[in-house]
C-alpha positions as a Markdown table, in Angstrom:
| # | Residue | x | y | z |
|---|---|---|---|---|
| 1 | Met | -51.0 | 31.8 | 1.8 |
| 2 | Arg | -48.4 | 33.8 | 3.5 |
| 3 | Phe | -45.8 | 31.4 | 2.2 |
| 4 | Ile | -46.8 | 32.1 | -1.3 |
| 5 | Phe | -46.7 | 35.8 | -0.8 |
| 6 | Leu | -43.2 | 35.5 | 0.6 |
| 7 | Ile | -42.1 | 33.5 | -2.4 |
| 8 | Ile | -43.6 | 36.1 | -4.8 |
| 9 | Leu | -42.0 | 39.0 | -2.8 |
| 10 | Ile | -38.5 | 37.3 | -2.9 |
| 11 | Ala | -38.9 | 36.5 | -6.6 |
| 12 | Leu | -40.0 | 40.1 | -7.4 |
| 13 | Phe | -37.1 | 41.6 | -5.3 |
| 14 | Gly | -34.6 | 39.3 | -7.1 |
| 15 | Tyr | -35.8 | 40.2 | -10.5 |
| 16 | Ser | -35.7 | 43.9 | -9.8 |
| 17 | Leu | -32.3 | 43.6 | -8.3 |
| 18 | Ala | -31.2 | 41.6 | -11.5 |
| 19 | Leu | -32.6 | 44.5 | -13.7 |
| 20 | Val | -30.7 | 47.1 | -11.7 |
| 21 | Leu | -27.4 | 45.1 | -11.8 |
| 22 | Ala | -27.8 | 44.2 | -15.5 |
| 23 | Asn | -27.1 | 47.8 | -16.4 |
| 24 | Ser | -23.8 | 47.6 | -18.1 |
| 25 | Ile | -22.9 | 51.3 | -17.8 |
| 26 | Asn | -19.8 | 51.8 | -15.7 |
| 27 | Thr | -19.3 | 55.0 | -13.9 |
| 28 | Gln | -16.8 | 56.7 | -11.6 |
| 29 | Val | -17.9 | 58.9 | -8.8 |
| 30 | Asp | -15.8 | 61.7 | -7.5 |
| 31 | Leu | -16.8 | 62.8 | -4.0 |
| 32 | Leu | -15.4 | 65.8 | -2.1 |
| 33 | Phe | -12.8 | 63.9 | -0.1 |
| 34 | Ala | -12.9 | 60.5 | -1.9 |
| 35 | Gln | -12.9 | 59.0 | -5.4 |
| 36 | Ile | -14.8 | 55.9 | -6.0 |
| 37 | Pro | -13.3 | 53.5 | -8.7 |
| 38 | Thr | -15.2 | 52.7 | -11.8 |
| 39 | Met | -18.1 | 50.3 | -11.1 |
| 40 | Asn | -21.5 | 49.3 | -12.2 |
| 41 | Leu | -24.1 | 52.1 | -12.0 |
| 42 | Gly | -26.7 | 49.5 | -10.6 |
| 43 | Leu | -24.5 | 48.3 | -8.0 |
| 44 | Leu | -23.5 | 51.8 | -7.0 |
| 45 | Leu | -27.3 | 52.6 | -6.7 |
| 46 | Val | -28.0 | 49.5 | -4.6 |
| 47 | Met | -25.0 | 50.2 | -2.3 |
| 48 | Thr | -26.1 | 53.9 | -1.9 |
| 49 | Leu | -29.7 | 52.8 | -1.2 |
| 50 | Val | -28.6 | 50.3 | 1.6 |
| 51 | Leu | -26.2 | 52.9 | 3.1 |
| 52 | Gly | -28.9 | 55.5 | 3.2 |
| 53 | Val | -31.4 | 53.1 | 4.8 |
| 54 | Ile | -28.9 | 52.0 | 7.5 |
| 55 | Thr | -28.0 | 55.6 | 8.2 |
| 56 | Gly | -31.5 | 56.7 | 8.3 |
| 57 | Leu | -32.6 | 53.8 | 10.8 |
| 58 | Leu | -29.6 | 54.5 | 13.1 |
| 59 | Leu | -30.4 | 58.3 | 13.2 |
| 60 | Gly | -34.1 | 57.6 | 13.8 |
| 61 | Val | -33.3 | 55.3 | 16.5 |
| 62 | Leu | -31.0 | 57.8 | 18.2 |
| 63 | Val | -33.4 | 60.8 | 17.9 |
| 64 | Phe | -36.3 | 58.6 | 19.2 |
| 65 | Arg | -34.3 | 57.6 | 22.1 |
| 66 | Val | -33.5 | 61.2 | 22.9 |
| 67 | Val | -37.2 | 62.2 | 22.5 |
| 68 | Gln | -38.2 | 59.3 | 24.6 |
| 69 | Thr | -35.6 | 60.2 | 27.3 |
| 70 | Arg | -36.9 | 63.9 | 27.4 |
| 71 | Trp | -40.6 | 62.6 | 27.8 |
| 72 | Glu | -39.6 | 60.3 | 30.6 |
| 73 | Ile | -37.6 | 63.2 | 32.4 |
| 74 | Thr | -40.7 | 65.5 | 32.0 |
| 75 | Arg | -43.0 | 62.8 | 33.5 |
| 76 | Leu | -40.6 | 62.1 | 36.4 |
| 77 | Asn | -40.2 | 65.8 | 37.2 |
| 78 | Lys | -44.1 | 66.1 | 37.3 |
| 79 | Glu | -44.3 | 63.0 | 39.6 |
| 80 | Leu | -41.5 | 64.4 | 41.8 |
| 81 | Glu | -43.3 | 67.7 | 42.3 |
| 82 | Leu | -46.5 | 65.8 | 43.2 |
| 83 | Val | -44.6 | 63.7 | 45.8 |
| 84 | Arg | -42.9 | 66.8 | 47.2 |
| 85 | Ala | -46.3 | 68.5 | 47.5 |
| 86 | Arg | -47.7 | 65.4 | 49.5 |
| 87 | His | -44.7 | 65.2 | 51.6 |
| 88 | Ile | -45.0 | 69.0 | 52.6 |
| 89 | Gln | -48.7 | 68.5 | 53.3 |
| 90 | Ala | -48.0 | 65.4 | 55.5 |
| 91 | Ala | -45.1 | 67.2 | 57.4 |
| 92 | Ala | -47.5 | 70.2 | 58.0 |
| 93 | Ala | -50.3 | 68.0 | 59.3 |
| 94 | Ala | -47.7 | 66.1 | 61.5 |
| 95 | Ala | -46.4 | 69.5 | 62.9 |
| 96 | Ala | -49.9 | 70.6 | 63.6 |
| 97 | Ala | -50.7 | 67.4 | 65.4 |
| 98 | Thr | -47.5 | 67.5 | 67.4 |
| 99 | Ala | -48.2 | 71.3 | 68.4 |
| 100 | Ser | -51.7 | 70.3 | 69.6 |
| 101 | Val | -50.4 | 67.5 | 71.8 |
| 102 | Ala | -47.4 | 69.5 | 73.1 |
| 103 | Ala | -49.4 | 72.5 | 74.3 |
| 104 | Pro | -52.7 | 71.5 | 76.1 |
| 105 | Ala | -55.4 | 74.1 | 76.3 |
| 106 | Pro | -55.7 | 76.0 | 79.6 |
| 107 | Val | -58.3 | 74.7 | 82.1 |
| 108 | Lys | -60.7 | 77.3 | 83.7 |
| 109 | Arg | -61.9 | 76.8 | 87.2 |
| 110 | Asp | -63.9 | 79.2 | 89.1 |
| 111 | Asp | -62.7 | 82.4 | 87.4 |
| 112 | Val | -59.1 | 81.2 | 87.7 |
| 113 | Thr | -57.2 | 80.0 | 84.6 |
| 114 | Ile | -54.8 | 77.3 | 85.3 |
| 115 | Val | -52.1 | 76.9 | 82.6 |
| 116 | Pro | -50.2 | 73.4 | 82.8 |
| 117 | Pro | -46.4 | 73.7 | 83.0 |
| 118 | Met | -44.5 | 73.4 | 79.8 |
| 119 | Met | -41.7 | 71.0 | 79.7 |
């Protein structure tokens, strides 16, 4: 079934292209900085369409790549901030644990407070 649709599509495309190119009107296009020699109007239309599609696809790919890069940079910045917060929290917990081990609590004996020597 797909094969039949493909054949019909190619035949329809070829027929429409033949109708466009069968136009026998020759025209000359004067652009701002260039002058196109006299050619078939249908051929000029097809060439303009192809150039427009190619230009649009290239610009679309470039714009999408820029947008995708910006989204990825935003996502990575958020992840970096999260990792930094976790790192700061872990460093604070490690500092608190080190401080509690380094300075032992004073021991009370018979109304006398004995403080262990600090190194």
